[in-house]
Steps between C-alpha positions, in 0.01 A plus 500: 500500500791452270865531593530845346210622717668359813825677407320829447299455818817411690682804372216730598451328837873532573498871409190560713660311793815711472290815492311395811819409679747782424864445576821389337496156356793320342390418150344674208214441261589134438501419873179692545340300222614170635385588856169616361450176305591288802272718717215470252528119501539487875203731553284300264596173669436631850168660406385177344620286791385716794199694379378285207534802269589413145722788384550349153151606390631776286765760450269789593345331802558693823586191704776414258660843545458513880647155554787574262593825667473353848711209392758733348514700824561181700775390261653848511507494880671163500745618230587813707554290810718253310709760322521752786828677570739277683754653731848344504 
């Protein structure tokens, strides 16, 4: 897949991850896009390493979308833990 397809996939994976995990997140559309792209890459790498699934088969392949969304959820959880409210 090309870089534009990864950006689109990352944007959509980030939006789906935010929809599946409701709550307040610091950051807007740009942060969601970046988290989605990182999650898509992380999900693809982990699926390839752990389960020998090749998520880069195509943009419309189900394994690509599932691994991207799961990766985006993992990145979103880590992001929420790292940027949680700190009490003084």
